[in-house]
C-alpha positions in Angstrom: 0.0 0.0 0.0 1.5 3.3 -1.0 1.5 6.5 1.0 -1.0 9.1 -0.2 0.4 12.2 -1.9 -1.2 15.6 -1.2 -1.0 18.9 -3.0 -1.0 22.4 -1.3 -3.4 25.1 -2.3 -0.8 26.7 -4.6 0.0 23.4 -6.2 -3.6 22.8 -7.1 -3.9 26.3 -8.6 -0.8 25.5 -10.8 -2.1 22.1 -11.7 -5.3 23.7 -13.0 -3.1 26.2 -14.9 -4.6 29.1 -13.1 -8.1 28.4 -14.4 -9.2 28.1 -10.7 -8.0 30.7 -8.3 -7.1 30.3 -4.6 -10.2 32.3 -3.7 -12.4 30.0 -5.8 -11.0 26.9 -4.0 -11.6 28.6 -0.6 -15.2 29.4 -1.6 -15.7 25.8 -2.8 -14.4 24.5 0.5 -16.8 26.7 2.5 -19.7 25.4 0.4 -18.5 21.8 0.5 -18.1 21.5 -3.3 -15.1 21.0 -5.5 -12.1 18.7 -4.9 -11.9 16.8 -1.6 -9.4 18.1 0.9 -8.1 17.6 4.4 -7.0 20.1 7.0 -4.1 19.6 9.3 -3.9 22.5 11.6 -4.1 25.5 9.3 -2.8 23.6 6.3 -5.3 22.6 3.6 -4.2 19.6 1.5 -5.7 18.1 -1.6 -5.2 14.4 -2.4 -3.2 14.1 -5.6 -5.3 11.2 -7.0 -8.5 13.2 -6.9 -6.9 16.6 -7.8 -5.5 15.1 -11.0 -8.9 14.9 -12.8 
């Protein structure tokens, strides 16, 4: 079983080639839509497997 890989907020924005802004991702999180994420302290991380689509 492999260790899951997570992306930071900035990495997700780059992965989507700036088509989705940090603000949009924050808004989606508050409305519980968009890519899944986890919070560890203040850090928000997105699983790579789901963020790749």
